[in-house]
C-alpha positions as CSV (number, residue, x, y, z in Angstrom):
1,X,-30.2,61.8,7.4
2,X,-32.8,63.9,9.3
3,X,-35.0,66.7,8.4
4,X,-35.7,70.0,10.1
5,X,-39.6,70.9,10.9
6,X,-41.6,73.7,11.4
7,X,-45.2,74.0,12.4
8,X,-47.4,76.3,13.3
9,X,-50.3,77.1,16.3
10,X,-51.9,80.0,17.5
11,X,-50.5,81.4,20.5
12,X,-48.4,78.7,18.6
13,X,-46.1,78.4,16.1
14,X,-43.9,75.3,16.3
15,X,-40.6,74.9,14.8
16,X,-39.1,71.3,15.3
17,X,-35.5,70.3,14.9
18,X,-34.7,66.6,13.7
19,X,-31.4,65.9,13.9
20,X,-29.6,63.0,12.1
21,X,-26.8,61.9,10.0
22,X,-25.1,64.1,7.1
23,X,-21.5,66.2,6.1
24,X,-20.3,68.4,9.1
25,X,-19.2,71.4,8.7
26,X,-20.6,75.2,8.9
27,X,-21.7,77.0,6.3
28,X,-20.2,79.3,4.0
29,X,-20.5,83.3,5.3
30,X,-23.6,84.3,3.8
31,X,-25.4,88.1,4.3
32,X,-27.9,88.2,6.9
33,X,-31.6,88.3,6.4
34,X,-33.4,91.5,6.3
35,X,-35.9,93.4,3.8
36,X,-35.3,91.8,0.4
37,X,-35.6,88.3,0.0
38,X,-36.0,85.9,-2.5
39,X,-39.4,85.5,-3.8
40,X,-39.4,81.6,-3.6
41,X,-38.2,79.1,-1.4
42,X,-35.9,76.0,-2.2
43,X,-36.4,72.3,-2.6
44,X,-34.0,72.0,-0.5
45,X,-32.0,74.0,2.4
46,X,-28.5,74.8,1.8
47,X,-26.8,78.1,2.5
48,X,-27.6,80.5,0.5
49,X,-28.6,84.5,0.9
50,X,-30.0,85.3,3.9
51,X,-33.2,87.4,3.8
52,X,-31.2,90.8,3.6
53,X,-29.5,89.7,0.6
54,X,-31.2,91.3,-3.0
55,X,-29.0,89.0,-4.9
56,X,-28.6,85.5,-4.6
57,X,-25.0,83.8,-4.6
58,X,-24.1,80.3,-4.1
59,X,-22.1,79.0,-1.2
60,X,-20.0,76.4,0.1
61,X,-19.0,74.2,2.6
62,X,-15.4,72.5,3.2
63,X,-15.9,68.3,2.2
64,X,-15.6,66.2,5.2
65,X,-15.5,62.5,5.1
66,X,-18.8,61.8,7.3
67,X,-20.6,64.7,8.1
68,X,-23.9,65.0,10.0
69,X,-27.1,66.9,9.7
70,X,-30.5,67.6,11.3
71,X,-34.1,68.1,10.1
72,X,-35.9,71.3,11.2
73,X,-39.6,71.3,11.3
74,X,-41.9,74.2,12.1
75,X,-45.7,74.0,13.1
76,X,-48.1,76.4,14.1
77,X,-50.9,76.3,16.8
78,X,-52.6,78.8,18.6
79,X,-53.9,79.7,22.5
80,X,-57.7,80.2,23.3
81,X,-59.2,83.2,22.4
82,X,-58.8,86.4,24.0
83,X,-60.8,88.7,21.3
84,X,-63.6,88.0,19.4
85,X,-61.3,86.8,16.6
86,X,-62.9,84.4,14.4
87,X,-60.2,83.8,11.8
88,X,-56.5,85.8,11.4
89,X,-54.6,84.1,7.9
90,X,-51.1,84.7,7.6
91,X,-48.8,83.8,5.1
92,X,-45.5,82.5,5.8
93,X,-43.2,83.1,2.8
94,X,-39.2,81.8,4.5
95,X,-38.1,80.2,7.7
96,X,-34.4,80.8,8.1
97,X,-32.2,79.9,10.6
98,X,-28.4,80.9,11.4
99,X,-25.7,78.6,12.0
100,X,-22.6,79.7,14.0
101,X,-19.3,80.1,13.3
102,X,-16.5,77.6,13.8
103,X,-14.8,80.0,16.1
104,X,-18.2,80.5,17.4
105,X,-19.1,77.1,18.2
106,X,-16.3,76.4,20.2
107,X,-16.1,79.0,22.2
108,X,-19.6,78.3,23.6
109,X,-18.5,74.9,23.9
110,X,-16.0,76.3,26.2
111,X,-17.6,78.6,27.9
112,X,-20.7,76.9,28.9
113,X,-23.3,79.2,26.1
114,X,-23.1,82.6,27.5
115,X,-25.5,85.6,28.1
116,X,-28.1,86.3,25.7
117,X,-26.5,89.6,24.9
118,X,-23.2,88.5,24.9
119,X,-25.0,86.2,22.4
120,X,-27.0,89.1,19.9
121,X,-23.6,91.2,19.9
122,X,-21.4,88.5,18.7
123,X,-23.7,88.5,15.9
124,X,-24.7,91.4,14.9
125,X,-20.7,91.8,14.8
126,X,-20.9,88.5,12.2
127,X,-24.1,90.5,10.0
128,X,-21.4,93.3,9.5
129,X,-18.6,91.4,8.4
130,X,-20.5,89.0,6.7
131,X,-19.7,86.4,8.5
132,X,-21.8,83.1,9.1
133,X,-24.3,81.2,7.9
134,X,-28.2,81.4,6.5
135,X,-29.5,78.6,6.2
136,X,-33.2,78.7,4.2
137,X,-35.7,75.9,4.8
138,X,-38.2,74.4,2.8
139,X,-41.7,75.5,3.0
140,X,-44.1,72.5,3.0
141,X,-47.3,73.4,5.2
142,X,-50.2,75.0,5.3
143,X,-54.2,75.2,5.1
144,X,-54.9,78.2,2.1
145,X,-51.7,76.7,-0.1
146,X,-48.2,76.6,1.2
147,X,-47.3,78.3,4.2
148,X,-50.5,80.3,4.6
149,X,-52.6,79.4,8.1
150,X,-56.0,80.3,10.0
151,X,-54.2,80.7,13.5
152,X,-57.8,80.9,15.0
153,X,-58.5,77.4,13.6
154,X,-54.9,76.4,15.0
155,X,-56.5,78.3,18.0
156,X,-59.8,76.5,17.9
157,X,-58.9,73.1,17.4
158,X,-55.7,72.9,19.6
159,X,-53.2,71.6,16.5
160,X,-50.0,71.9,15.5
161,X,-49.5,72.0,11.4
162,X,-45.9,71.8,9.7
163,X,-44.9,75.0,8.0
164,X,-41.4,74.2,6.9
165,X,-38.9,70.9,6.8
166,X,-35.2,71.0,5.9
167,X,-32.4,68.5,6.6
168,X,-29.2,70.6,8.1
169,X,-25.7,70.4,9.1
170,X,-25.0,69.2,12.9
171,X,-23.8,72.0,15.4
172,X,-24.9,75.3,16.9
173,X,-27.6,77.5,15.3
174,X,-28.1,81.1,17.2
175,X,-30.9,82.6,15.2
176,X,-34.1,81.9,13.3
177,X,-36.1,84.3,10.9
178,X,-39.6,84.2,9.7
179,X,-40.6,86.1,7.1
180,X,-44.4,86.9,6.8
181,X,-45.5,87.8,3.4
182,X,-46.7,91.2,2.7
183,X,-47.7,91.8,-0.2
184,X,-50.5,88.9,1.0
185,X,-51.1,91.0,4.2
186,X,-53.2,89.4,7.4
187,X,-57.0,88.8,6.8
188,X,-58.6,89.1,9.8
189,X,-62.1,88.3,10.7
190,X,-63.6,89.5,14.0
191,X,-66.9,90.2,15.9
192,X,-67.8,94.0,16.2
193,X,-70.9,93.1,18.2
194,X,-71.8,89.9,19.8
195,X,-75.1,91.2,20.1
196,X,-75.3,92.0,16.5
197,X,-76.8,88.7,15.4
198,X,-78.2,87.6,11.8
199,X,-80.6,85.6,10.3
200,X,-79.1,82.0,11.8
201,X,-78.7,84.1,15.3
202,X,-75.5,84.3,14.7
203,X,-72.5,87.0,15.6
204,X,-72.3,89.1,12.3
205,X,-69.0,89.0,11.3
206,X,-66.7,91.7,9.8
207,X,-63.5,90.3,7.7
208,X,-60.5,93.4,7.2
209,X,-57.1,93.4,5.4
210,X,-54.9,94.4,9.0
211,X,-52.2,96.6,9.0
212,X,-48.5,94.2,9.1
213,X,-46.3,96.6,10.4
214,X,-43.3,94.2,10.0
215,X,-43.6,91.1,8.4
216,X,-40.1,89.8,10.0
217,X,-40.0,87.7,13.0
218,X,-36.6,87.7,14.7
219,X,-35.4,84.9,17.5
220,X,-32.2,85.0,18.5
221,X,-32.0,82.1,20.5
222,X,-28.8,79.5,20.1
223,X,-29.9,76.0,19.8
224,X,-28.4,72.9,19.2
225,X,-29.1,70.3,16.1
226,X,-27.2,67.0,17.3
227,X,-26.4,64.4,14.8
228,X,-29.1,61.4,15.6
229,X,-31.4,63.7,17.7
230,X,-34.2,65.9,18.2
231,X,-34.9,69.3,18.9
232,X,-37.8,71.0,18.8
233,X,-38.9,74.6,18.3
234,X,-41.9,76.2,19.4
235,X,-43.3,79.7,18.2
236,X,-45.7,80.3,20.1
237,X,-48.1,83.6,19.1
238,X,-50.0,85.5,21.1
239,X,-53.4,86.7,19.3
240,X,-55.1,88.7,21.6
241,X,-51.9,90.6,22.1
242,X,-50.8,90.2,18.2
243,X,-54.3,91.3,16.8
244,X,-54.5,95.3,17.6
245,X,-57.7,97.8,17.7
246,X,-57.7,101.5,16.8
247,X,-61.0,103.7,17.0
248,X,-64.3,103.6,18.0
249,X,-65.6,100.2,18.2
250,X,-68.5,101.0,16.2
251,X,-67.1,103.4,13.9
252,X,-66.2,102.0,10.4
253,X,-63.2,103.6,10.5
254,X,-61.8,101.5,12.7
255,X,-58.0,99.7,11.9
256,X,-56.7,96.4,12.4
257,X,-52.9,96.4,12.9
258,X,-50.9,93.1,13.4
259,X,-48.6,93.0,15.2
260,X,-46.7,89.1,15.9
261,X,-46.2,88.8,19.4
262,X,-44.4,85.2,19.7
263,X,-42.4,83.7,22.5
264,X,-40.0,81.2,21.4
265,X,-39.0,78.5,23.4
266,X,-36.4,75.2,22.6
267,X,-36.6,71.3,23.5
268,X,-33.5,69.2,22.7
269,X,-34.9,65.8,23.0
270,X,-31.1,64.3,22.9
271,X,-29.6,61.0,20.9
272,X,-31.5,57.9,20.6
273,X,-31.6,55.5,24.0
274,X,-28.9,52.9,23.6
275,X,-28.7,49.6,25.1
276,X,-25.5,47.9,25.8
277,X,-24.5,44.5,24.1
278,X,-21.8,42.4,24.4
279,X,-20.5,39.4,22.2
280,X,-20.5,35.5,23.1
281,X,-20.0,32.3,21.8
282,X,-20.9,28.5,22.3
283,X,-18.6,25.9,21.0
284,X,-17.0,26.3,18.2
285,X,-17.9,29.5,17.3
286,X,-16.5,33.6,15.9
287,X,-18.0,36.3,17.5
288,X,-15.8,39.8,16.7
289,X,-16.4,43.7,15.6
290,X,-15.5,43.9,11.9
291,X,-15.0,46.5,9.6
292,X,-15.0,44.4,6.5
293,X,-19.3,44.4,5.7
294,X,-20.9,47.2,7.3
295,X,-24.5,48.6,6.7
296,X,-24.0,51.6,8.4
297,X,-21.2,53.2,10.8
298,X,-18.3,52.1,11.4
299,X,-18.6,48.8,11.8
300,X,-20.8,45.3,11.9
301,X,-20.9,42.4,14.4
302,X,-19.5,39.3,12.6
303,X,-20.4,35.4,13.3
304,X,-19.4,32.1,12.1
305,X,-19.6,28.8,13.1
306,X,-17.2,26.0,13.0
307,X,-17.6,22.8,14.3
308,X,-19.8,20.0,13.2
309,X,-23.0,20.5,11.7
310,X,-25.7,19.5,13.8
311,X,-23.0,20.2,17.1
312,X,-25.5,22.9,17.6
313,X,-22.2,26.4,17.7
314,X,-23.5,29.3,18.2
315,X,-22.4,32.4,18.2
316,X,-24.2,35.7,19.4
317,X,-24.9,39.2,20.1
318,X,-26.4,39.0,23.7
319,X,-28.3,42.6,24.7
320,X,-29.1,43.4,28.9
321,X,-33.0,45.3,28.8
322,X,-34.2,47.8,31.4
323,X,-35.4,46.1,33.9
324,X,-38.6,45.6,34.2
325,X,-39.3,45.1,30.8
326,X,-42.4,42.5,30.4
327,X,-42.9,40.7,26.8
328,X,-46.2,42.9,26.6
329,X,-43.9,46.5,26.2
330,X,-41.8,44.8,23.5
331,X,-43.2,46.4,20.4
332,X,-40.8,45.2,17.8
333,X,-37.0,44.0,16.8
334,X,-35.2,44.9,14.5
335,X,-31.8,44.2,12.7
336,X,-29.8,44.1,9.0
337,X,-28.0,40.7,7.9
338,X,-25.3,40.3,5.2
339,X,-25.4,36.4,5.2
340,X,-22.4,34.6,3.5
341,X,-23.6,31.2,4.1
342,X,-26.2,28.7,6.1
343,X,-28.8,30.4,7.6
344,X,-30.2,33.6,8.1
345,X,-29.7,35.0,12.1
346,X,-32.6,34.7,14.5
347,X,-33.4,36.0,17.8
348,X,-34.4,34.7,21.1
349,X,-35.9,36.6,23.8
350,X,-34.7,35.2,27.6
351,X,-37.6,34.8,29.6
352,X,-38.0,34.9,33.7
353,X,-40.8,33.3,34.1
354,X,-40.5,33.4,38.0
355,X,-40.3,37.0,38.4
356,X,-37.0,36.9,40.2
357,X,-34.9,39.1,37.8
358,X,-31.8,37.1,37.7
359,X,-32.4,33.7,36.0
360,X,-33.5,32.5,32.4
361,X,-36.0,30.1,33.0
362,X,-37.2,30.0,29.2
363,X,-37.1,31.6,25.8
364,X,-39.4,32.9,23.0
365,X,-37.7,31.8,19.4
366,X,-38.1,33.5,16.6
367,X,-36.3,32.9,13.2
368,X,-37.3,33.0,9.2
369,X,-38.2,29.3,9.4
370,X,-41.2,29.7,10.2
371,X,-42.6,32.3,9.0
372,X,-44.2,30.7,6.2
373,X,-47.2,28.9,5.7
374,X,-45.4,26.0,3.3
375,X,-45.8,22.3,4.9
376,X,-42.5,21.5,4.0
377,X,-41.2,18.7,6.6
378,X,-37.0,19.3,5.6
379,X,-34.6,22.7,5.5
380,X,-33.8,23.3,2.0
381,X,-29.8,22.8,2.5
382,X,-29.2,25.0,-1.1
383,X,-30.5,28.3,0.6
384,X,-27.0,30.2,0.7
385,X,-29.1,34.3,0.5
386,X,-26.8,34.2,-2.4
387,X,-25.3,37.9,-3.2
388,X,-28.6,39.7,-2.0
389,X,-26.2,42.0,-0.1
390,X,-27.5,43.4,3.0
391,X,-31.7,42.3,4.3
392,X,-33.7,43.5,7.3
393,X,-34.5,41.0,9.9
394,X,-36.4,38.1,8.1
395,X,-36.4,40.2,4.9
396,X,-35.8,37.2,1.6
397,X,-35.2,34.1,3.9
398,X,-38.3,32.3,2.0
399,X,-36.1,29.4,1.0
400,X,-36.7,28.2,4.4
401,X,-39.2,26.9,6.5
402,X,-40.3,23.5,8.7
403,X,-44.0,22.1,9.0
404,X,-44.4,23.9,12.2
405,X,-45.1,26.6,10.0
406,X,-47.8,24.7,8.5
407,X,-51.1,26.0,10.5
408,X,-50.5,30.0,9.0
409,X,-52.5,31.6,6.6
410,X,-49.6,33.3,4.4
411,X,-47.4,34.4,7.8
412,X,-46.3,37.8,9.2
413,X,-47.4,40.9,6.5
414,X,-44.3,42.5,7.9
415,X,-40.8,40.5,8.4
416,X,-38.7,43.0,8.3
417,X,-38.9,43.3,11.9
418,X,-40.2,40.5,14.8
419,X,-43.4,42.0,16.1
420,X,-47.2,41.1,17.4
421,X,-47.4,39.5,14.3
422,X,-44.3,37.1,14.1
423,X,-44.3,33.2,14.5
424,X,-42.6,32.6,17.8
425,X,-42.2,29.5,19.7
426,X,-41.4,28.7,23.4
427,X,-38.1,26.3,23.9
428,X,-39.1,24.2,26.7
429,X,-42.6,23.7,25.6
430,X,-43.3,20.4,25.6
431,X,-46.8,20.4,24.4
432,X,-46.4,20.6,20.3
433,X,-50.4,22.6,20.1
434,X,-48.7,25.7,21.5
435,X,-44.8,25.1,20.7
436,X,-45.5,27.5,17.9
437,X,-47.9,30.7,17.9
438,X,-47.7,34.3,17.3
439,X,-46.1,36.8,19.5
440,X,-49.4,38.5,20.0
441,X,-51.1,35.0,21.0
442,X,-48.1,34.6,23.6
443,X,-48.6,38.2,25.1
444,X,-52.6,37.2,25.5
445,X,-51.5,34.3,27.6
446,X,-50.5,30.6,26.5
447,X,-48.9,28.2,28.7
448,X,-46.7,29.9,31.7
449,X,-46.1,33.3,29.4
450,X,-48.4,36.4,28.9
451,X,-47.7,40.0,29.0
452,X,-46.3,40.3,32.4
453,X,-43.8,37.9,31.5
454,X,-40.2,39.7,32.5
455,X,-37.9,39.5,29.7
456,X,-33.9,40.0,30.9
457,X,-32.4,39.7,27.6
458,X,-32.4,39.3,24.2
459,X,-29.9,37.4,21.8
460,X,-29.4,37.7,18.2
461,X,-27.4,34.7,16.5
462,X,-26.1,32.3,14.0
463,X,-26.3,28.6,14.9
464,X,-25.2,25.4,12.6
465,X,-27.8,22.6,13.8
466,X,-28.8,22.6,10.5
467,X,-26.2,24.5,8.6
468,X,-22.5,26.3,9.0
469,X,-23.2,29.4,8.8
470,X,-21.2,32.9,8.6
471,X,-23.1,36.3,8.9
472,X,-22.7,40.0,9.5
473,X,-25.2,41.7,12.0
474,X,-26.0,45.4,12.1
475,X,-28.1,48.4,13.2
476,X,-30.2,46.9,15.5
477,X,-33.2,49.0,16.7
478,X,-35.9,47.3,19.0
479,X,-38.5,49.0,20.2
480,X,-40.1,48.8,24.0
481,X,-42.6,50.7,25.3
482,X,-42.6,53.5,22.4
483,X,-38.9,54.1,23.1
484,X,-36.8,53.0,20.0
485,X,-33.3,51.8,21.3
486,X,-30.2,51.3,19.4
487,X,-27.4,49.1,20.2
488,X,-24.1,50.0,21.4
489,X,-20.8,47.2,21.5
490,X,-19.2,47.4,25.1
């Protein structure tokens, strides 16, 4: 499941929505946000009365077998100063989003969105008829306690800070409401006269409690929370236009009014990148998709070797990589395994040493056997991963090792993924002095391999070189040059 985050800045308050997996379905009808609001923020987001309601009443969602949720974050920042304002402390008490009713979602999909005015009219009708659903996010951040920020400080630091976060049902949302605490007010510190200096030769400042005509920020702006994706919403506070001074500049009767001027923008980042993969076998082995055991989702890849132990029968997932992928760009590889019997799956990085993009000249191999510092010279044939359930990459595989790894000093700190610390060996090497080393050292340059070496594909596989093996593999994640890829089967 993903969460929704809210961030603040000056000239900028940012709201980021991260979509993830959670129950689908729209929230039950609730009143729209308004003047009378709950005093506290719920620990977790759930459909509830909007800020307009005076008495909370629970709402329910229709049951769904496997719904999707999203995460929302609100951030805060600020733009360069326009006034000689040194501090603007505001207190946000609530953040709400409005989920479209099912009929509206369907109409928007069919009509391709619709005009802003049309959407606004529909929302007004929803509010009057008590339809739709308001969901309150959880206030999570602040510089002076939860929900309290100095917008001028955010402006000067160029920072974005989290305001609120929540997990949301994936789907279409139509409004955002941010409520400021009018009782706390807004504290503004400014420089009345830049030439009036104190004993430290710094301009004298004045701090006042500004009038806040309305503490409710309402935005009619449809956006999507997509399963397994991110949506970022940025609230851009313009302090130069938001802080208004009335009266003569040198008068004691000068008044400061804060009328928030905010621009909202939405950035939908889409679903995580996917790599297509195929299943393949060599010799007497089986490879197929299975629903019998799965870590998440609908299915997993099932592997089994059936030939004579020592024959080298293999079953594998073949994952071609994006064109131009080099060894230096590969940051990590991870997967989940349910081991029925035999030896835990390993990974091959298929190399193109000639850089001709069409032939595999060699491979780097990472396997559980070599992630230890034990001087054992034989395989532990009793290892079966008994009833350990799903394990990630090489976790729990300490029962198998070889003397190849006896030069290590404790092995990699992270065996839940293949990374720079992982011990790998090069398949075609005849020189045992560099046959096994860390992935980082191969990237730095060993033999014909370095960070510029082209990697054509990644293969996650089992074999029966030493043990007859049977396993399920699921939830593969490959990070290449900062991009996380999941794997989909053809």
